[in-house]
ZAPA-85314 format. One record per residue (C-alpha): x, y, z. Coordinates in pm, 1 decimal, padded with zeros to 6 digits. Each point is the difference from the previous one (the first is absolute). Layout:
N
<r><c1>X</c1><c2>Y</c2><c3>Z</c3></r>
...
//
This chain:
275
<r><c1>02641.8</c1><c2>01334.6</c2><c3>02794.4</c3></r>
<r><c1>-00202.6</c1><c2>-00283.7</c2><c3>-00148.3</c3></r>
<r><c1>-00242.5</c1><c2>00112.2</c2><c3>-00268.6</c3></r>
<r><c1>-00359.5</c1><c2>-00127.8</c2><c3>-00001.3</c3></r>
<r><c1>-00098.9</c1><c2>-00278.3</c2><c3>-00241.2</c3></r>
<r><c1>-00235.4</c1><c2>00080.6</c2><c3>-00288.8</c3></r>
<r><c1>-00312.8</c1><c2>-00214.6</c2><c3>-00030.7</c3></r>
<r><c1>-00307.3</c1><c2>-00009.0</c2><c3>-00220.8</c3></r>
<r><c1>-00287.5</c1><c2>00061.5</c2><c3>00238.4</c3></r>
<r><c1>-00008.1</c1><c2>00126.0</c2><c3>00356.0</c3></r>
<r><c1>00083.5</c1><c2>-00120.1</c2><c3>00349.5</c3></r>
<r><c1>-00198.8</c1><c2>-00315.3</c2><c3>00068.4</c3></r>
<r><c1>00028.6</c1><c2>-00122.9</c2><c3>-00359.8</c3></r>
<r><c1>00163.7</c1><c2>-00328.1</c2><c3>-00093.0</c3></r>
<r><c1>00299.0</c1><c2>00194.0</c2><c3>-00135.3</c3></r>
<r><c1>00036.5</c1><c2>00161.8</c2><c3>00341.9</c3></r>
<r><c1>-00015.8</c1><c2>-00343.1</c2><c3>00163.1</c3></r>
<r><c1>00288.7</c1><c2>-00117.4</c2><c3>-00219.9</c3></r>
<r><c1>00204.2</c1><c2>00303.7</c2><c3>00107.8</c3></r>
<r><c1>-00060.9</c1><c2>-00089.9</c2><c3>00364.7</c3></r>
<r><c1>00103.9</c1><c2>-00361.3</c2><c3>-00052.9</c3></r>
<r><c1>00291.1</c1><c2>00049.1</c2><c3>-00241.6</c3></r>
<r><c1>00153.3</c1><c2>00313.8</c2><c3>00152.1</c3></r>
<r><c1>-00137.4</c1><c2>00063.0</c2><c3>00350.6</c3></r>
<r><c1>-00330.7</c1><c2>00047.2</c2><c3>00180.5</c3></r>
<r><c1>00082.0</c1><c2>00367.7</c2><c3>00056.4</c3></r>
<r><c1>00123.7</c1><c2>00084.2</c2><c3>-00351.5</c3></r>
<r><c1>-00148.1</c1><c2>00320.6</c2><c3>-00141.7</c3></r>
<r><c1>-00169.6</c1><c2>00000.3</c2><c3>-00339.4</c3></r>
<r><c1>-00078.0</c1><c2>00244.6</c2><c3>-00280.2</c3></r>
<r><c1>-00362.9</c1><c2>-00062.1</c2><c3>-00095.2</c3></r>
<r><c1>-00060.8</c1><c2>00006.1</c2><c3>-00376.6</c3></r>
<r><c1>-00330.1</c1><c2>-00058.3</c2><c3>-00176.7</c3></r>
<r><c1>00166.0</c1><c2>-00152.9</c2><c3>-00307.3</c3></r>
<r><c1>00307.2</c1><c2>-00206.4</c2><c3>-00085.6</c3></r>
<r><c1>00113.0</c1><c2>00277.9</c2><c3>-00237.3</c3></r>
<r><c1>-00002.5</c1><c2>00245.9</c2><c3>00289.3</c3></r>
<r><c1>00200.3</c1><c2>-00240.9</c2><c3>00217.7</c3></r>
<r><c1>00258.1</c1><c2>-00037.1</c2><c3>-00278.4</c3></r>
<r><c1>00019.6</c1><c2>00379.7</c2><c3>-00035.3</c3></r>
<r><c1>00080.9</c1><c2>00028.9</c2><c3>00371.6</c3></r>
<r><c1>00279.3</c1><c2>-00252.9</c2><c3>-00047.5</c3></r>
<r><c1>00141.6</c1><c2>00175.3</c2><c3>-00306.5</c3></r>
<r><c1>-00016.3</c1><c2>00340.7</c2><c3>00170.7</c3></r>
<r><c1>00187.8</c1><c2>-00148.4</c2><c3>00299.2</c3></r>
<r><c1>-00277.4</c1><c2>00070.5</c2><c3>00248.6</c3></r>
<r><c1>00054.3</c1><c2>-00365.3</c2><c3>00089.0</c3></r>
<r><c1>00269.3</c1><c2>-00260.3</c2><c3>-00063.1</c3></r>
<r><c1>-00238.9</c1><c2>-00298.2</c2><c3>-00009.0</c3></r>
<r><c1>-00350.7</c1><c2>-00085.1</c2><c3>-00109.9</c3></r>
<r><c1>-00222.3</c1><c2>-00304.9</c2><c3>00040.4</c3></r>
<r><c1>-00184.1</c1><c2>-00115.7</c2><c3>-00310.6</c3></r>
<r><c1>-00248.1</c1><c2>-00285.6</c2><c3>-00049.3</c3></r>
<r><c1>00103.7</c1><c2>-00203.0</c2><c3>-00304.4</c3></r>
<r><c1>-00222.0</c1><c2>-00307.6</c2><c3>-00010.5</c3></r>
<r><c1>-00281.8</c1><c2>-00177.3</c2><c3>00179.0</c3></r>
<r><c1>-00053.5</c1><c2>-00375.4</c2><c3>00029.4</c3></r>
<r><c1>-00361.5</c1><c2>00041.1</c2><c3>-00118.0</c3></r>
<r><c1>-00005.4</c1><c2>00305.3</c2><c3>-00227.5</c3></r>
<r><c1>00341.9</c1><c2>-00046.6</c2><c3>-00160.7</c3></r>
<r><c1>00252.4</c1><c2>00266.5</c2><c3>-00098.9</c3></r>
<r><c1>-00039.5</c1><c2>00374.4</c2><c3>00034.7</c3></r>
<r><c1>00150.7</c1><c2>00057.4</c2><c3>-00344.2</c3></r>
<r><c1>00029.0</c1><c2>00383.7</c2><c3>00007.2</c3></r>
<r><c1>00229.4</c1><c2>-00026.2</c2><c3>00302.9</c3></r>
<r><c1>00252.6</c1><c2>-00207.4</c2><c3>-00196.2</c3></r>
<r><c1>00004.0</c1><c2>00277.9</c2><c3>-00257.9</c3></r>
<r><c1>00049.8</c1><c2>00266.6</c2><c3>00270.2</c3></r>
<r><c1>00307.5</c1><c2>-00175.4</c2><c3>00138.4</c3></r>
<r><c1>00140.6</c1><c2>-00051.5</c2><c3>-00348.0</c3></r>
<r><c1>-00069.3</c1><c2>00342.4</c2><c3>-00151.6</c3></r>
<r><c1>00146.8</c1><c2>00188.9</c2><c3>00296.8</c3></r>
<r><c1>00304.3</c1><c2>-00228.4</c2><c3>00029.9</c3></r>
<r><c1>-00080.3</c1><c2>-00088.4</c2><c3>00359.4</c3></r>
<r><c1>00135.9</c1><c2>-00300.1</c2><c3>00185.6</c3></r>
<r><c1>-00175.8</c1><c2>-00273.4</c2><c3>00197.4</c3></r>
<r><c1>00201.3</c1><c2>-00058.5</c2><c3>00318.2</c3></r>
<r><c1>-00232.5</c1><c2>-00230.8</c2><c3>00193.6</c3></r>
<r><c1>-00341.2</c1><c2>-00164.6</c2><c3>00014.2</c3></r>
<r><c1>-00269.1</c1><c2>-00090.4</c2><c3>00252.5</c3></r>
<r><c1>-00297.7</c1><c2>-00235.0</c2><c3>-00029.7</c3></r>
<r><c1>-00301.7</c1><c2>00115.1</c2><c3>00199.6</c3></r>
<r><c1>-00299.1</c1><c2>-00218.1</c2><c3>00083.0</c3></r>
<r><c1>-00292.8</c1><c2>00224.4</c2><c3>-00092.7</c3></r>
<r><c1>-00285.4</c1><c2>-00028.8</c2><c3>00247.4</c3></r>
<r><c1>-00306.9</c1><c2>00208.5</c2><c3>-00082.4</c3></r>
<r><c1>-00215.5</c1><c2>00106.0</c2><c3>00294.4</c3></r>
<r><c1>-00328.2</c1><c2>00189.5</c2><c3>00014.5</c3></r>
<r><c1>00044.3</c1><c2>00316.2</c2><c3>00208.3</c3></r>
<r><c1>-00253.6</c1><c2>00252.9</c2><c3>00125.2</c3></r>
<r><c1>-00073.0</c1><c2>00236.2</c2><c3>00288.0</c3></r>
<r><c1>-00036.7</c1><c2>-00157.4</c2><c3>00340.9</c3></r>
<r><c1>-00355.6</c1><c2>-00109.7</c2><c3>00065.3</c3></r>
<r><c1>-00071.7</c1><c2>-00085.6</c2><c3>-00364.6</c3></r>
<r><c1>-00107.4</c1><c2>-00350.1</c2><c3>-00107.8</c3></r>
<r><c1>-00031.5</c1><c2>-00172.9</c2><c3>-00335.9</c3></r>
<r><c1>-00372.9</c1><c2>00075.9</c2><c3>00014.7</c3></r>
<r><c1>00057.7</c1><c2>00376.6</c2><c3>00034.0</c3></r>
<r><c1>00255.2</c1><c2>00022.4</c2><c3>-00281.5</c3></r>
<r><c1>-00151.2</c1><c2>00134.8</c2><c3>-00322.2</c3></r>
<r><c1>00313.3</c1><c2>00055.6</c2><c3>-00208.9</c3></r>
<r><c1>00353.6</c1><c2>-00137.0</c2><c3>-00018.4</c3></r>
<r><c1>00261.9</c1><c2>00221.5</c2><c3>-00163.6</c3></r>
<r><c1>00334.0</c1><c2>-00144.7</c2><c3>-00108.4</c3></r>
<r><c1>00253.2</c1><c2>-00046.9</c2><c3>-00279.0</c3></r>
<r><c1>-00148.1</c1><c2>-00195.2</c2><c3>-00296.1</c3></r>
<r><c1>00249.9</c1><c2>-00283.7</c2><c3>00051.9</c3></r>
<r><c1>-00099.6</c1><c2>-00039.5</c2><c3>00365.7</c3></r>
<r><c1>-00369.1</c1><c2>-00002.7</c2><c3>-00093.4</c3></r>
<r><c1>00067.0</c1><c2>-00264.4</c2><c3>-00264.0</c3></r>
<r><c1>00195.3</c1><c2>-00218.5</c2><c3>00239.6</c3></r>
<r><c1>-00286.1</c1><c2>00012.0</c2><c3>00253.1</c3></r>
<r><c1>-00302.8</c1><c2>-00026.2</c2><c3>-00231.5</c3></r>
<r><c1>-00111.9</c1><c2>-00343.6</c2><c3>00127.5</c3></r>
<r><c1>-00028.9</c1><c2>00137.3</c2><c3>00355.4</c3></r>
<r><c1>-00235.3</c1><c2>00275.5</c2><c3>-00115.9</c3></r>
<r><c1>-00228.4</c1><c2>-00240.9</c2><c3>-00184.5</c3></r>
<r><c1>-00125.9</c1><c2>-00096.0</c2><c3>00346.0</c3></r>
<r><c1>-00070.2</c1><c2>00367.1</c2><c3>00076.5</c3></r>
<r><c1>-00192.6</c1><c2>00128.3</c2><c3>-00305.3</c3></r>
<r><c1>-00120.3</c1><c2>00310.6</c2><c3>00183.8</c3></r>
<r><c1>00353.8</c1><c2>00141.7</c2><c3>-00007.8</c3></r>
<r><c1>00092.5</c1><c2>00217.5</c2><c3>-00296.9</c3></r>
<r><c1>00362.1</c1><c2>-00029.7</c2><c3>-00121.7</c3></r>
<r><c1>00168.0</c1><c2>00328.1</c2><c3>-00092.3</c3></r>
<r><c1>00343.2</c1><c2>00028.5</c2><c3>-00164.1</c3></r>
<r><c1>00261.5</c1><c2>00224.8</c2><c3>00157.9</c3></r>
<r><c1>00367.1</c1><c2>00082.1</c2><c3>-00065.0</c3></r>
<r><c1>00154.4</c1><c2>-00145.0</c2><c3>00314.7</c3></r>
<r><c1>-00105.5</c1><c2>-00242.4</c2><c3>00273.3</c3></r>
<r><c1>00159.5</c1><c2>00174.8</c2><c3>00298.2</c3></r>
<r><c1>-00111.5</c1><c2>00343.6</c2><c3>-00119.8</c3></r>
<r><c1>-00363.7</c1><c2>-00113.1</c2><c3>00026.0</c3></r>
<r><c1>00059.7</c1><c2>-00117.0</c2><c3>00356.7</c3></r>
<r><c1>00158.2</c1><c2>00334.6</c2><c3>00089.5</c3></r>
<r><c1>-00292.2</c1><c2>00197.5</c2><c3>-00146.7</c3></r>
<r><c1>-00256.8</c1><c2>-00212.0</c2><c3>00184.3</c3></r>
<r><c1>00174.6</c1><c2>00083.6</c2><c3>00326.6</c3></r>
<r><c1>00053.4</c1><c2>00370.0</c2><c3>-00078.0</c3></r>
<r><c1>-00350.8</c1><c2>00060.3</c2><c3>-00134.4</c3></r>
<r><c1>-00175.7</c1><c2>-00233.2</c2><c3>00245.5</c3></r>
<r><c1>-00167.3</c1><c2>-00168.9</c2><c3>-00298.3</c3></r>
<r><c1>-00279.0</c1><c2>-00222.0</c2><c3>00125.8</c3></r>
<r><c1>-00129.6</c1><c2>-00284.5</c2><c3>-00214.6</c3></r>
<r><c1>00323.3</c1><c2>-00012.6</c2><c3>-00204.8</c3></r>
<r><c1>00273.1</c1><c2>-00263.7</c2><c3>00032.5</c3></r>
<r><c1>00348.5</c1><c2>-00041.7</c2><c3>-00143.7</c3></r>
<r><c1>00195.8</c1><c2>-00305.4</c2><c3>-00108.5</c3></r>
<r><c1>00345.7</c1><c2>00039.8</c2><c3>00148.1</c3></r>
<r><c1>00264.1</c1><c2>-00145.4</c2><c3>00231.1</c3></r>
<r><c1>-00016.1</c1><c2>-00041.6</c2><c3>00376.5</c3></r>
<r><c1>00285.6</c1><c2>00248.2</c2><c3>00005.3</c3></r>
<r><c1>-00239.4</c1><c2>00259.5</c2><c3>-00145.5</c3></r>
<r><c1>-00262.8</c1><c2>-00093.7</c2><c3>00259.2</c3></r>
<r><c1>00247.9</c1><c2>00067.0</c2><c3>00280.3</c3></r>
<r><c1>00130.2</c1><c2>00325.1</c2><c3>-00149.2</c3></r>
<r><c1>-00343.9</c1><c2>00149.0</c2><c3>-00061.4</c3></r>
<r><c1>-00175.0</c1><c2>-00162.0</c2><c3>00298.7</c3></r>
<r><c1>-00256.2</c1><c2>-00190.4</c2><c3>-00201.3</c3></r>
<r><c1>-00177.3</c1><c2>-00323.5</c2><c3>00086.6</c3></r>
<r><c1>00063.7</c1><c2>-00322.4</c2><c3>-00192.1</c3></r>
<r><c1>-00345.5</c1><c2>-00126.8</c2><c3>-00099.2</c3></r>
<r><c1>00133.4</c1><c2>-00303.8</c2><c3>-00188.9</c3></r>
<r><c1>00348.5</c1><c2>-00147.2</c2><c3>-00034.6</c3></r>
<r><c1>00170.0</c1><c2>-00150.6</c2><c3>-00307.3</c3></r>
<r><c1>-00292.8</c1><c2>00054.1</c2><c3>-00235.1</c3></r>
<r><c1>00203.2</c1><c2>-00064.3</c2><c3>-00317.4</c3></r>
<r><c1>-00129.6</c1><c2>-00292.0</c2><c3>-00207.9</c3></r>
<r><c1>00338.1</c1><c2>-00172.4</c2><c3>-00032.3</c3></r>
<r><c1>00149.3</c1><c2>-00016.0</c2><c3>00345.6</c3></r>
<r><c1>00363.6</c1><c2>-00022.5</c2><c3>-00113.8</c3></r>
<r><c1>00036.0</c1><c2>00333.1</c2><c3>-00177.6</c3></r>
<r><c1>00360.1</c1><c2>00115.7</c2><c3>-00021.4</c3></r>
<r><c1>00150.3</c1><c2>00311.5</c2><c3>-00156.8</c3></r>
<r><c1>00363.9</c1><c2>00039.6</c2><c3>-00092.9</c3></r>
<r><c1>00138.8</c1><c2>00344.4</c2><c3>00075.9</c3></r>
<r><c1>00341.7</c1><c2>00124.1</c2><c3>-00108.9</c3></r>
<r><c1>00227.3</c1><c2>00254.7</c2><c3>00163.5</c3></r>
<r><c1>00117.5</c1><c2>00247.2</c2><c3>-00263.1</c3></r>
<r><c1>00288.6</c1><c2>00247.2</c2><c3>00008.1</c3></r>
<r><c1>00167.5</c1><c2>00229.4</c2><c3>-00249.4</c3></r>
<r><c1>00294.4</c1><c2>-00239.2</c2><c3>-00023.4</c3></r>
<r><c1>00108.7</c1><c2>-00339.0</c2><c3>00128.7</c3></r>
<r><c1>00077.9</c1><c2>-00024.6</c2><c3>00370.8</c3></r>
<r><c1>00327.3</c1><c2>-00190.6</c2><c3>-00048.1</c3></r>
<r><c1>-00079.9</c1><c2>-00331.1</c2><c3>00164.8</c3></r>
<r><c1>00287.8</c1><c2>-00244.9</c2><c3>00022.4</c3></r>
<r><c1>-00011.6</c1><c2>-00264.7</c2><c3>-00270.8</c3></r>
<r><c1>-00039.6</c1><c2>-00282.0</c2><c3>00250.0</c3></r>
<r><c1>-00324.0</c1><c2>00164.0</c2><c3>00121.6</c3></r>
<r><c1>-00150.8</c1><c2>00033.7</c2><c3>-00350.0</c3></r>
<r><c1>-00209.6</c1><c2>-00294.9</c2><c3>-00119.0</c3></r>
<r><c1>-00273.8</c1><c2>00166.8</c2><c3>-00203.8</c3></r>
<r><c1>00013.0</c1><c2>00234.3</c2><c3>-00298.9</c3></r>
<r><c1>-00256.2</c1><c2>00191.4</c2><c3>-00203.5</c3></r>
<r><c1>00083.8</c1><c2>00042.9</c2><c3>-00369.0</c3></r>
<r><c1>-00151.7</c1><c2>00169.8</c2><c3>-00303.5</c3></r>
<r><c1>00076.6</c1><c2>-00069.8</c2><c3>-00363.9</c3></r>
<r><c1>-00153.0</c1><c2>00017.8</c2><c3>-00347.8</c3></r>
<r><c1>-00010.9</c1><c2>-00263.9</c2><c3>-00273.3</c3></r>
<r><c1>-00066.9</c1><c2>-00010.6</c2><c3>-00371.2</c3></r>
<r><c1>-00342.6</c1><c2>-00131.3</c2><c3>-00093.5</c3></r>
<r><c1>00124.3</c1><c2>-00326.1</c2><c3>-00146.2</c3></r>
<r><c1>-00036.0</c1><c2>-00369.0</c2><c3>00074.2</c3></r>
<r><c1>00207.2</c1><c2>-00132.8</c2><c3>00287.9</c3></r>
<r><c1>00143.1</c1><c2>00329.9</c2><c3>00125.2</c3></r>
<r><c1>-00156.2</c1><c2>-00023.9</c2><c3>00345.6</c3></r>
<r><c1>00059.6</c1><c2>-00375.0</c2><c3>00025.0</c3></r>
<r><c1>00371.1</c1><c2>00058.4</c2><c3>-00063.2</c3></r>
<r><c1>00022.7</c1><c2>00246.6</c2><c3>00288.4</c3></r>
<r><c1>-00189.2</c1><c2>-00233.3</c2><c3>00234.0</c3></r>
<r><c1>00239.8</c1><c2>-00279.7</c2><c3>-00092.0</c3></r>
<r><c1>00291.3</c1><c2>00223.1</c2><c3>00100.9</c3></r>
<r><c1>-00158.5</c1><c2>00051.6</c2><c3>00343.1</c3></r>
<r><c1>-00051.0</c1><c2>-00372.6</c2><c3>00042.6</c3></r>
<r><c1>00349.6</c1><c2>-00091.9</c2><c3>-00119.8</c3></r>
<r><c1>00151.0</c1><c2>00249.8</c2><c3>00243.9</c3></r>
<r><c1>-00196.7</c1><c2>-00148.8</c2><c3>00294.0</c3></r>
<r><c1>-00228.5</c1><c2>00301.0</c2><c3>00043.7</c3></r>
<r><c1>-00357.4</c1><c2>-00053.4</c2><c3>00115.1</c3></r>
<r><c1>-00259.9</c1><c2>00211.4</c2><c3>-00181.3</c3></r>
<r><c1>-00251.6</c1><c2>00125.4</c2><c3>00258.5</c3></r>
<r><c1>-00173.6</c1><c2>00266.8</c2><c3>-00209.4</c3></r>
<r><c1>-00037.1</c1><c2>00102.0</c2><c3>-00363.5</c3></r>
<r><c1>-00213.8</c1><c2>00290.4</c2><c3>-00113.1</c3></r>
<r><c1>-00028.1</c1><c2>00144.0</c2><c3>-00351.2</c3></r>
<r><c1>-00074.6</c1><c2>00362.2</c2><c3>-00075.5</c3></r>
<r><c1>-00069.9</c1><c2>00121.5</c2><c3>-00354.8</c3></r>
<r><c1>00221.2</c1><c2>00274.6</c2><c3>-00140.3</c3></r>
<r><c1>-00247.6</c1><c2>00268.6</c2><c3>-00102.3</c3></r>
<r><c1>00234.9</c1><c2>00159.2</c2><c3>-00251.7</c3></r>
<r><c1>00077.3</c1><c2>-00336.1</c2><c3>-00167.0</c3></r>
<r><c1>-00313.5</c1><c2>-00208.7</c2><c3>-00072.7</c3></r>
<r><c1>00030.2</c1><c2>-00372.1</c2><c3>00074.4</c3></r>
<r><c1>00329.1</c1><c2>00038.0</c2><c3>00181.2</c3></r>
<r><c1>00015.4</c1><c2>-00075.3</c2><c3>00371.8</c3></r>
<r><c1>00215.0</c1><c2>00075.7</c2><c3>00299.6</c3></r>
<r><c1>00030.3</c1><c2>-00281.3</c2><c3>00251.6</c3></r>
<r><c1>00035.9</c1><c2>00044.9</c2><c3>00375.1</c3></r>
<r><c1>00150.7</c1><c2>-00305.2</c2><c3>00165.7</c3></r>
<r><c1>00080.7</c1><c2>-00099.7</c2><c3>00358.2</c3></r>
<r><c1>00252.9</c1><c2>-00276.2</c2><c3>00061.4</c3></r>
<r><c1>00140.9</c1><c2>-00160.7</c2><c3>00312.5</c3></r>
<r><c1>00326.8</c1><c2>-00189.0</c2><c3>00037.5</c3></r>
<r><c1>00234.5</c1><c2>-00149.7</c2><c3>00257.3</c3></r>
<r><c1>00331.7</c1><c2>00112.8</c2><c3>-00146.6</c3></r>
<r><c1>00056.9</c1><c2>00358.1</c2><c3>-00118.7</c3></r>
<r><c1>00249.4</c1><c2>-00132.6</c2><c3>-00256.9</c3></r>
<r><c1>-00283.2</c1><c2>-00187.0</c2><c3>-00175.6</c3></r>
<r><c1>-00187.1</c1><c2>00327.2</c2><c3>-00032.4</c3></r>
<r><c1>00310.4</c1><c2>00176.3</c2><c3>-00130.2</c3></r>
<r><c1>00034.7</c1><c2>-00262.9</c2><c3>-00272.7</c3></r>
<r><c1>-00364.6</c1><c2>00038.5</c2><c3>-00104.1</c3></r>
<r><c1>00032.7</c1><c2>00379.2</c2><c3>00012.1</c3></r>
<r><c1>00294.3</c1><c2>-00002.8</c2><c3>-00240.0</c3></r>
<r><c1>-00183.0</c1><c2>-00220.5</c2><c3>-00252.2</c3></r>
<r><c1>-00336.6</c1><c2>00180.3</c2><c3>00020.5</c3></r>
<r><c1>00168.1</c1><c2>00338.3</c2><c3>-00035.1</c3></r>
<r><c1>00119.5</c1><c2>-00110.1</c2><c3>-00343.8</c3></r>
<r><c1>-00312.3</c1><c2>-00186.6</c2><c3>-00110.5</c3></r>
<r><c1>-00275.5</c1><c2>00238.8</c2><c3>00108.4</c3></r>
<r><c1>-00065.4</c1><c2>00361.2</c2><c3>-00094.0</c3></r>
<r><c1>00002.7</c1><c2>00279.9</c2><c3>00260.4</c3></r>
<r><c1>00096.5</c1><c2>-00242.9</c2><c3>00275.0</c3></r>
<r><c1>-00028.1</c1><c2>00163.3</c2><c3>00341.5</c3></r>
<r><c1>00035.3</c1><c2>-00096.8</c2><c3>00365.6</c3></r>
<r><c1>-00289.1</c1><c2>00145.3</c2><c3>00202.6</c3></r>
<r><c1>00130.4</c1><c2>-00124.8</c2><c3>00333.2</c3></r>
<r><c1>00219.9</c1><c2>-00247.7</c2><c3>00185.2</c3></r>
<r><c1>-00125.8</c1><c2>-00088.8</c2><c3>00346.8</c3></r>
<r><c1>-00080.2</c1><c2>-00266.4</c2><c3>00257.9</c3></r>
<r><c1>-00284.0</c1><c2>-00243.8</c2><c3>-00070.8</c3></r>
<r><c1>-00267.7</c1><c2>00054.9</c2><c3>00267.0</c3></r>
<r><c1>-00123.3</c1><c2>-00358.0</c2><c3>-00040.5</c3></r>
<r><c1>00321.9</c1><c2>-00156.4</c2><c3>00132.2</c3></r>
//
């Protein structure tokens, strides 16, 4: 029996939409109100997979999620890029003129702030989750309140779309990763992207040397993110994503970096969703 997939948020959220598109439209989910809770479900084997947002084309990296994957020794087994379209949802019969408040996640409010400059009568209220607001509006028949959420949420909770694509930057993409307790054993010929983590001494040229190894081994650096080590001031862990055409090139780089860097670790080997 297939276990449900853990997500941060509820049905109708963007995480749920990724589950529907990556796995199947009918896939069941475990709704979690935090990423820590979703990870706990994975570790306790209530699920074998979870979907986790890792970075946004506008807002950048969700740094704590890198740390969650690393600290719990989880493995990235896939990725999905979702075009984030924010829509204004409310009860049927409502209009922009009747809306007094909009409740949504702070990031969604920020990404739509230009739209609301044209509607100064609307008060913006921060909430924990976009889809959860939509669900509450439907359940509580909340008049005069709107949510910023997906069309998927509008359909699930039978709300009306008052305005489509209200985000300021129209191309707003989030990268989600599929996380499991261990690697899913893809064949080498299918693997063309890897996520790595390593630490370096705080001295001149240490990072440049590693980047030169990647270049010399024909690996393309698509992401680099530093995270300070709390227990060691001014020392950093680096999270890196690389793509390649030949797995042997990656193996060569792996062997060299394993020697050169401290606490070198593979966070996942998977298929590049952009190819």
